[in-house]
C-alpha positions in Angstrom: 0.0 0.0 0.0 1.1 3.5 -0.7 2.0 5.8 2.1 -0.4 8.8 2.5 0.8 12.1 1.0 2.4 14.6 3.3 0.3 17.6 4.2 0.9 20.7 2.1 2.7 23.7 3.6 -0.5 25.9 3.3 -2.6 23.3 5.2 0.0 23.2 8.0 0.1 27.0 8.2 -3.7 27.1 8.3 -3.7 24.5 11.1 -1.0 26.5 13.0 -3.0 29.7 12.7 -6.2 28.0 13.9 -4.4 26.4 16.8 -2.9 29.7 17.8 -6.3 31.3 17.9 -7.6 28.5 20.2 -4.6 28.7 22.4 -4.9 32.5 22.8 -8.7 32.2 23.6 -8.0 29.5 26.2 -5.3 31.5 27.9 -7.5 34.6 28.0 -10.4 32.6 29.4 -8.3 31.0 32.1 -6.8 34.4 32.9 -10.2 36.0 33.3 -11.3 33.2 35.7 -8.1 33.7 37.7 -8.6 37.5 37.8 -12.2 37.1 39.0 -11.1 34.7 41.7 -8.4 37.1 42.9 -11.0 39.9 43.0 -13.4 37.8 45.0 -10.9 36.3 47.4 -10.7 39.3 49.8 -14.5 39.2 50.3 -14.2 35.9 52.3 -14.9 32.2 52.0 -18.7 32.6 51.4 -18.0 34.9 48.4 -15.4 32.5 47.0 -17.8 29.6 47.4 -20.7 31.5 45.7 -18.3 32.5 42.9 -17.3 28.9 42.4 -21.0 27.7 42.2 -21.9 30.5 39.7 -18.8 29.7 37.6 -19.8 26.0 37.4 -23.4 26.9 36.4 -22.0 29.3 33.8 -19.7 26.5 32.4 -22.6 24.0 32.2 -24.8 26.5 30.4 -21.9 27.2 28.1 -21.5 23.5 27.2 -25.2 23.1 26.6 -25.4 26.1 24.3 -22.2 25.0 22.5 -23.8 21.5 22.0 -26.9 23.1 20.4 -24.6 25.2 18.2 -22.7 22.1 17.1 -25.9 20.2 16.3 -27.2 23.3 14.4 -23.9 23.3 12.3 -24.3 19.6 11.5 -27.9 19.9 10.5 -27.3 23.1 8.5 -24.4 21.4 6.6 -26.7 18.7 5.4 -29.1 21.3 4.0 -26.4 22.7 1.7 
């Protein structure tokens, strides 16, 4: 069997650019969570606990909405 062709330079550059965008987004999101935790910490343990609960609810909501967006993309692509 023949070996698969090596990826082109343009496809590798596209992959690197997309990966960089995801990396920057992830670092900024983590930094914003850290900044909020630092801002809440002086308010006491109850405030930190409340912040953690709200953050978890926010993340679950985000995952649910992202799931609907993915399904919408898949259904929409079949209509093309």
